[in-house]
C-alpha positions, 0 to 999 in steps of 0.5 A, spaced: 592 518 360 585 517 360 582 515 367 580 508 368 572 507 370 572 500 374 566 496 373 565 496 380 564 504 379 560 504 373 555 499 378 555 505 382 552 510 378 547 504 374 543 507 369 538 504 365 541 505 357 537 508 351 532 504 347 535 499 341 537 503 335 533 501 330 536 497 323 543 495 327 546 489 326 554 489 328 556 488 334 561 492 334 564 497 329 570 498 331 574 505 330 580 509 331 581 513 337 577 509 342 580 508 349 578 505 355 580 500 361 577 492 361 577 489 369 582 483 366 589 486 368 594 481 364 589 482 357 591 490 357 598 488 359 599 484 353 594 488 348 599 494 350 605 490 349 603 488 342 601 495 340 607 497 343 603 501 348 599 505 344 592 505 345 589 509 340 592 505 333 586 501 331 584 494 334 590 488 335 587 484 331 582 478 333 583 474 339 583 466 339 579 463 345 584 461 351 586 455 354 584 457 361 577 459 359 575 452 356 572 449 361 569 454 364 560 454 364 557 456 358 551 461 358 548 462 351 543 467 348 542 473 343 545 480 343 540 483 338 539 477 332 546 474 333 547 468 337 552 469 343 555 463 346 560 465 353 565 461 357 564 465 364 567 463 371 567 467 377 573 471 379 577 468 384 579 475 388 574 479 387 566 477 390 559 477 385 563 478 380 566 473 373 570 473 367 571 469 361 569 470 353 564 470 348 564 468 341 558 471 337 554 468 331 558 462 330 565 467 329 571 463 330 575 470 335 573 471 342 572 477 345 574 478 353 569 479 358 569 482 365 563 483 369 560 484 376 553 484 379 549 488 385 543 488 388 540 484 382 543 489 376 549 487 372 554 490 368 559 487 363 565 490 359 567 486 353 574 488 350 575 485 342 583 486 342 585 485 350 586 492 350 580 496 350 573 496 352 569 495 346 562 494 348 558 494 355 552 490 358 548 493 363 541 488 365 538 485 370 538 478 374 531 475 374 530 469 379 532 463 375 539 467 373 537 470 366 540 476 365 536 481 360 538 488 359 542 492 353 549 492 349 552 498 347 557 499 342 563 503 345 566 506 339 558 508 337 553 509 343 548 510 338 548 503 337 544 499 342 542 492 342 537 488 347 541 482 350 538 475 353 543 470 356 542 464 360 545 458 363 547 451 359 547 445 363 544 448 370 551 451 372 549 459 375 555 463 374 550 470 375 546 467 381 539 469 381 537 475 384 534 473 391 529 479 393 527 476 399 529 481 405 533 478 410 536 472 405 543 472 406 544 470 400 552 471 398 555 468 391 562 468 393 568 466 398 567 471 405 570 477 406 577 475 411 575 476 417 579 481 422 583 478 427 582 483 432 578 481 437 575 487 442 572 485 449 566 488 453 568 494 457 567 493 465 
């Protein structure tokens, strides 16, 4: 079994992507034998169950929109020349992170999303079958909460498309990047406080 690359690990080694591959129109080419890990554990388990735990037999089929994502805030934008519409919300168990789904070009099927941000950088993975990573989003967050960057096809890394996504309706799931020193901006519940107290030595 190959080692799994988490979103947080990938953020730690964030490197800007190559320039846009000319003439690419597809958001994903698919392919046989590609493997990966998406940061949505229940989707991975469900996908593996549908596929008999085999990760290299090709796509399990298009994913339908999930009921639990129906009321999440919406982001819109473009990947290359294709319009995209996302429903994303913050993860409840991980700071500065999101999850959700998106559709491209008016398609009925969706791709699952899992992302994180740190110090103005943004990284998101997608899965077209709930089991493996089908695309990677890497970008920068601006002062308005818009994210610009590059989308890379996980099955054919030569396909790199620029993307721009922005919030629709004013609710910011991906917060603006505040570069002011000492701003203290936090966009998730604070970490649990320790119950251990240390007194002053006498």
